C-alpha positions in Angstrom: 5.7 15.4 -15.5 3.0 17.8 -14.2 3.7 20.6 -11.8 2.0 21.4 -8.5 -1.5 19.8 -8.2 -2.8 23.0 -6.5 -3.9 25.8 -8.8 -5.0 29.1 -7.4 -8.6 28.2 -8.3 -8.3 24.9 -6.5 -6.9 26.6 -3.4 -9.8 29.1 -3.4 -12.2 26.2 -3.5 -10.5 24.6 -0.5 -11.2 27.7 1.6 -14.9 26.8 1.7 -14.5 23.2 2.6 -14.5 21.9 6.2 -11.1 20.8 7.3 -9.4 18.5 7.8 -10.0 16.5 4.6 -8.2 14.3 2.1 -7.9 15.7 -1.4 -7.5 13.2 -4.2 -6.2 14.2 -7.6 -8.0 11.8 -9.9 -6.2 13.0 -13.0 -2.8 12.1 -11.4 -4.2 8.7 -10.4 -5.2 8.0 -14.0 -1.8 9.2 -15.3 -0.2 6.8 -12.8 -2.4 3.9 -13.9 -1.8 4.5 -17.6 2.0 4.4 -17.0 1.8 1.4 -14.8 -0.4 -0.7 -17.1 1.6 0.3 -20.2 4.9 -0.8 -18.6 3.4 -4.0 -17.1 2.0 -5.1 -20.5 5.5 -5.1 -21.9 6.2 -8.2 -19.9 2.7 -9.6 -19.6 2.7 -9.0 -15.8 -0.5 -9.0 -13.8 -1.0 -6.3 -11.2 -3.2 -6.6 -8.1 -3.9 -3.3 -6.2 -3.2 -3.6 -2.4 -6.4 -2.3 -0.8 -4.6 -1.8 2.6 -3.1 1.4 1.1 -6.4 3.1 0.4 -9.9 1.5 0.2 -12.0 4.4 -0.9 -14.7 3.3 -3.3 -14.2 6.1 -5.9 -10.5 5.3 -6.2 -11.1 1.5 -6.3 -13.6 2.1 -9.2 -10.9 3.9 -11.2 -8.3 1.3 -10.4 -10.6 -1.6 -11.4 -11.3 0.1 -14.8 -7.6 -0.2 -15.6 -7.8 -3.9 -15.3 -6.1 -4.4 -12.0 -6.9 -7.2 -9.6 -7.2 -6.8 -5.8 -4.8 -7.8 -3.0 -6.7 -8.1 0.3 -5.6 -8.7 3.8 -9.0 -9.1 5.5 -12.5 -10.4 4.8 -13.8 -6.8 4.9 -11.3 -5.8 2.2 -12.5 -8.7 0.0 -16.1 -7.5 0.6 -15.0 -3.9 -0.4 -13.2 -5.2 -3.5 -16.3 -7.1 -4.6 -18.5 -4.1 -3.9 -16.2 -2.0 -6.0 -16.6 -4.4 -8.9 -13.5 -6.5 -8.8 -14.1 -10.0 -10.1 -13.5 -12.8 -7.5 -11.0 -14.5 -9.8 -8.8 -11.4 -9.6 -8.7 -11.3 -5.8 -5.8 -12.7 -3.7 -6.1 -13.0 0.1 -3.0 -12.5 2.2 -2.4 -11.8 5.9 -0.9 -13.7 8.8 -4.1 -13.9 10.9 -7.0 -14.9 8.7 -10.0 -15.7 10.8 -12.2 -18.8 10.0 -15.1 -16.6 9.0 -12.9 -14.6 6.6 -11.6 -17.8 5.1 -15.2 -19.1 4.7 -16.3 -15.8 3.1 -13.4 -16.0 0.6 -14.2 -19.6 -0.2 -17.9 -18.8 -0.7 -16.9 -16.1 -3.2 -14.4 -18.4 -5.0 -11.5 -15.9 -5.0 -8.4 -16.5 -7.1 -6.0 -17.6 -4.3 -5.0 -17.5 -0.6 -1.5 -16.4 0.0 -0.7 -18.7 2.9 1.7 -17.6 5.7 2.0 -20.6 8.0 1.8 -24.4 8.1 -1.1 -24.3 10.4 -3.0 -21.9 8.1 -2.7 -24.4 5.3 -4.3 -27.1 7.5 -7.1 -24.8 8.6 -8.0 -23.7 5.1 -8.0 -27.4 4.0 -10.4 -28.3 6.9 -12.8 -25.4 6.2 -12.7 -26.1 2.4 -13.5 -29.8 3.1 -16.5 -28.8 5.3 -17.8 -26.7 2.4 -17.1 -29.2 -0.3 -14.7 -26.8 -2.0 -11.1 -26.8 -3.2 -9.0 -23.8 -2.1 -6.4 -22.4 -4.4 -3.3 -21.5 -2.4 0.1 -19.9 -2.9 2.9 -20.4 -0.4 4.1 -17.0 1.0 7.7 -17.7 1.6 10.0 -15.5 3.6 13.2 -15.3 1.5 15.3 -13.5 4.2 15.9 -10.5 1.9 16.6 -7.1 3.5 14.3 -4.4 2.0 16.5 -1.6 3.4 13.5 0.2 4.6 12.0 1.1 8.1 11.9 -1.9 10.5 8.1 -1.5 10.9 7.5 -2.0 7.2 10.1 -4.7 6.5 8.4 -8.1 6.0 10.9 -10.4 4.4 13.6 -10.9 7.0 14.1 -14.3 8.6 12.4 -13.5 11.9 9.5 -11.3 10.7 6.0 -12.5 11.5 5.1 -12.7 7.8 5.4 -15.7 5.6 6.6 -19.3 5.9 10.4 -19.5 6.5 12.1 -20.7 3.4 13.7 -23.4 5.5 10.2 -24.9 6.0 9.5 -25.1 2.3 9.6 -28.9 2.0 7.4 -29.3 5.1 4.9 -26.9 3.6 4.8 -28.9 0.3 4.2 -32.1 2.3 1.3 -30.4 4.1 -0.2 -29.4 0.7 0.4 -32.9 -0.8 -1.7 -34.6 1.9 -4.4 -32.0 1.9 -7.1 -33.1 -0.5 -8.9 -29.8 -0.5 -5.9 -27.6 -1.4 -4.7 -26.8 -4.9 -1.2 -25.4 -4.9 -1.0 -22.9 -7.7 2.1 -20.7 -6.9 4.6 -19.1 -4.7 4.3 -15.6 -3.1 6.9 -13.2 -1.8 6.6 -9.7 -0.3 9.6 -8.3 1.5 8.5 -4.8 2.6 7.2 -1.4 1.7 8.6 2.0 0.6 11.6 0.3 -1.1 13.5 2.9 -3.2 16.7 0.9 -3.8 15.9 -1.2 -6.9 18.9 -3.4 -6.1 16.6 -4.9 -3.4 14.3 -6.2 -6.1 17.3 -7.6 -8.0 18.2 -9.5 -4.9 14.7 -10.7 -4.4 14.5 -12.0 -8.0 17.8 -13.9 -7.6 16.5 -15.5 -4.3 13.2 -16.4 -5.9 15.1 -18.2 -8.7 17.0 -20.2 -6.1 13.8 -21.1 -4.2 11.9 -22.0 -7.4 14.7 -24.3 -8.5 14.3 -26.2 -5.2 10.5 -26.4 -5.8 11.1 -27.8 -9.4 13.6 -30.3 -8.1 10.9 -31.6 -5.7 8.6 -32.2 -8.7 6.4 -29.1 -8.7 5.8 -26.9 -11.8 3.6 -24.0 -10.5 1.7 -21.8 -12.9 1.9 -18.6 -10.8 4.7 -16.5 -9.2 3.7 -13.5 -7.1 6.5 -11.0 -6.2 4.3 -8.8 -4.0 4.9 -5.0 -4.1 6.9 -2.5 -2.0 7.9 0.0 -4.7 8.4 3.3 -2.9 7.5 6.9 -3.8 9.3 10.2 -3.5 8.1 11.8 -0.2 10.7 14.5 -0.4 9.8 16.0 -3.8 6.3 14.8 -4.7 5.9 17.3 -7.6 9.2 16.3 -9.2 8.4 12.6 -9.2 4.6 12.2 -9.1 4.7 8.8 -10.8 7.2 6.0 -9.8 9.7 4.7 -12.3 7.7 1.6 -13.3 9.8 1.1 -16.4 13.1 0.7 -14.4 11.3 -1.4 -11.7 9.8 -4.0 -14.1 13.0 -3.9 -16.2 15.0 -4.8 -13.1 12.7 -7.7 -12.3 12.7 -9.0 -15.9 16.5 -8.8 -16.2 17.0 -11.1 -13.2 13.9 -13.2 -12.7 13.9 -16.7 -14.4 10.3 -17.7 -14.5 9.2 -21.2 -15.7 7.8 -21.5 -19.2 4.3 -20.0 -19.4 4.4 -19.0 -15.7 2.3 -16.0 -14.9 4.0 -13.2 -12.9 2.0 -11.2 -10.4 2.6 -8.0 -8.4 0.8 -6.4 -5.6 1.3 -2.6 -5.6 -0.4 -0.1 -3.3 1.5 2.9 -2.2 3.1 3.4 -5.6 -0.3 3.7 -7.2 -2.2 6.0 -4.8 0.4 7.6 -2.6 1.1 10.8 -4.5 -2.5 11.4 -5.6 -3.7 12.2 -2.0 -3.0 15.2 0.2 -4.3 16.0 3.7 -5.6 19.5 3.8 -5.6 21.1 7.2 -6.3 24.6 8.6 -4.1 26.5 11.0 -5.8 27.1 14.4 -3.0 28.9 16.3 0.6 29.9 16.0 2.6 29.5 19.2 6.0 30.9 20.0 8.0 28.6 22.3 11.4 29.3 23.8 13.3 27.8 20.8 10.5 26.6 18.5 7.6 28.0 16.6 4.5 25.8 16.5 1.8 25.8 13.8 -1.2 24.1 15.6 -3.5 22.7 12.9 -6.9 20.9 13.0 -5.5 17.6 11.6 -3.4 15.3 13.7 -2.3 11.7 14.3 -6.0 10.6 14.2 -6.0 11.7 10.5 -2.5 10.8 9.5 -0.7 8.5 11.9 2.5 7.8 9.9 4.7 10.6 11.4 3.7 9.7 15.0 3.9 5.9 14.4 7.4 5.8 13.0 8.6 9.3 12.3 7.6 9.2 8.6 8.3 12.3 6.6 5.7 14.1 4.5 6.4 17.3 2.6 4.2 20.1 3.9 3.4 23.3 2.1 1.5 26.5 3.0 -1.1 26.9 0.3 -2.3 30.4 1.4 0.7 31.9 3.2 2.6 34.9 2.0 5.8 36.2 3.4 9.2 35.0 4.4 10.0 31.4 5.1 10.2 30.4 8.7 10.6 27.1 10.6 7.7 25.4 12.3 6.8 22.3 14.1 3.4 21.4 12.6 1.4 19.8 15.4 -2.2 18.6 15.9 -4.9 18.9 18.5 -4.7 15.4 19.9 -3.6 15.0 23.6 -0.4 13.2 22.8 3.1 14.6 22.6 3.6 12.3 19.6 0.8 14.2 17.7 2.8 16.0 15.0 2.7 16.0 11.2 6.2 17.5 10.7 9.1 18.9 12.7 11.4 21.8 11.7 9.3 22.4 8.6 10.2 25.4 6.4 6.9 27.2 5.5 6.0 30.6 4.2 5.0 32.6 7.2 2.0 30.9 8.9 -1.1 32.7 10.2 -4.3 31.6 11.8 -6.6 30.3 9.0 -3.9 29.4 6.6 -4.4 26.1 4.7 -1.5 23.6 4.8 -1.2 20.6 2.5 0.5 17.4 3.8 1.6 15.7 0.6 2.0 12.1 -0.5 -0.8 11.0 1.9 -2.9 8.9 -0.5 -1.5 5.7 0.9 -1.7 4.7 4.6 -3.4 8.0 5.4 -7.1 8.1 5.5 -7.4 4.3 5.7 -5.6 4.4 9.1 -7.6 7.2 10.6 -9.1 6.7 14.1 -11.7 8.3 16.4 -9.2 8.8 19.3 -10.3 11.8 21.4 -13.7 11.2 19.8 -12.5 13.1 16.8 -14.4 13.0 13.6 -13.0 11.1 10.6 -11.5 13.5 8.0 -13.6 14.2 5.0 -12.7 13.3 1.4 -12.8 15.5 -1.7 -12.0 14.4 -5.3 -10.7 16.6 -8.0 -13.5 15.6 -10.4 -16.0 16.8 -7.8 -14.6 20.3 -8.0 -14.4 20.8 -11.8 
């Protein structure tokens, strides 16, 4: 495993770049993809990259070159994937609220499959496909009622989540497909949440998938594809100690408990695990404030650049790249006019001074892609390690 991604030379280069900006370690991304594809090939698994994690064209180009497909949740993500060179037959389209124009765009481009999340969605896709004289390949996204043991905002597989078709409606969904002449049912799809670090959750998922698939087979269906979604977490606490997820153990856990049908192709949709650790938000200290009980490092990045801490208290390791001196405790806060605008609370940092550069780590996933213009702030910049060589 590599050490810190910030060499003295790199930090010196950062001093001359307008902050805030996202820095992407391309070398680390490629190490991640090499490990991922090597481990997936052991089992013949197919991987689709989840664009919702990060849709930057330079990163997508690298990911595509390693043979991954694309997992999209909007028409614009499909368009971005196509623009980045992903083949239509490698693209899956998920999401609970697909608009008609997005469905039409996907049909026009003949993508691999729609991951369908409601009975009415099946009917709408069938109607639109009929109007276009096309057949839509669909997979049923079933909600298996498996607890992902993660934050409630990123849990998607429980019984009353908005995602997926309840497993109790399986037979009804199959009936809808059987009477829809412009649908071709090719598989089942599952996704139970994000930032899952307890691999026992994936064991439980595999066991539940086996049970559901046995029901499908008993009803006379032998589907060629099985998609287990994604959700594998990363180490936000110690990003340098674990820069690449334990793909070997992850796939081994699935393989040990999943019982696929003969010749059935197994798919995964990973996002955070691939890009999370390669990205860091670099921000400059504007002011240091002394409160009655707290010390604040006021920086030029905020919730408009990285919303995860404000949205659900997500933790990111923060380090002072340029500070020298004793470690002190700070709340790292941004310039946005909201009390929720913080990047970290009670953060131990080497003594902070105006002008210091801080790195907010593990920000490659759900960071830049969720940025906003609130307060009419500019979007953060982006810098890639291969630009600075």
